[in-house]
N, C-alpha and C positions, 0 to 999 in steps of 0.2 A: 504493499500499500505506499502510495506516496503522500507526502505532505503537501501544505500549501505552496511550498516552494518548488514542487516538483522532485524532491529527493526522496530516496527510500528511507524508511525508518532504520534505526539501528538493528532492530531485530530482523528486519528483511535483508539487511546487507551481510549478515553472517555467512558462513561457508563452512562445510563439515567435509572432512574426508574419513571414509570408512574402509579398513582393509581387513582381511582375514588371511590368517596363516595357519597351516597344518604343519605341525613340527615333528619331524621324524623321531621315532622312539629313540631313548638314549641321548637326545640333542636339546632337551628342555632347559638343562642348566645354562648351556650357550645362548639359547634364546632369551632367557631371563636375564643374562649379562648384557645382552645387546639391548633389551629393553631399558635397563638401568642407565645405559650410556646415551641411548637416543632420547629418552624422556626428558631430561635436563635440558638438552639442547633444543628440543621442540619447544619447551615452556619459555625459554629464553628469546625465542624469535619474535619480531614485532608482530603485534595483533594477536597473539596466541591467547585463547580463551581457557580451553580446557583440554585435557586428555584422559580418556578413560581406557582400561584395559580389561576386557572380559575373558576370564580363563576358562578354559574347558572344564566340563563337568565330568569327574572321572567315572567312566563306565557308560556315559551317555554321549558325549561329544569329544572330539578332537581338535576342534578349531578355536584358535585365540581370535578375538576381534578386538582391533584397536579403533578408537574414535578420536579424532582430532578436531578440534573447533578453533576458528580465527574469526575476527571480528569483520573482515571483508574477504571477498574471493581473490582480490589482488594479493593480499598477505598469504593467503593460503597458496596460491599458485607460486609465488615467491619462494616460500619454503618448500614447495614441491620440486621446483626446477632450479 
């Protein structure tokens, strides 16, 4: 929704990246180490709002889901590329 000046509201400008990873058996420790390294880097990037990691449920799923939110699409794209 645009406001009276034609600009999008802050809520509508946000951008989210969702990635999923299936980690090979025996490599979970390395994956967690990588998450520990990349998370602070992501949080320090301009426009970063939130980072959530959804871990697999033992016996039900094998997929990690990482959700990263930025204040604008431009900031998300700058982080990605």
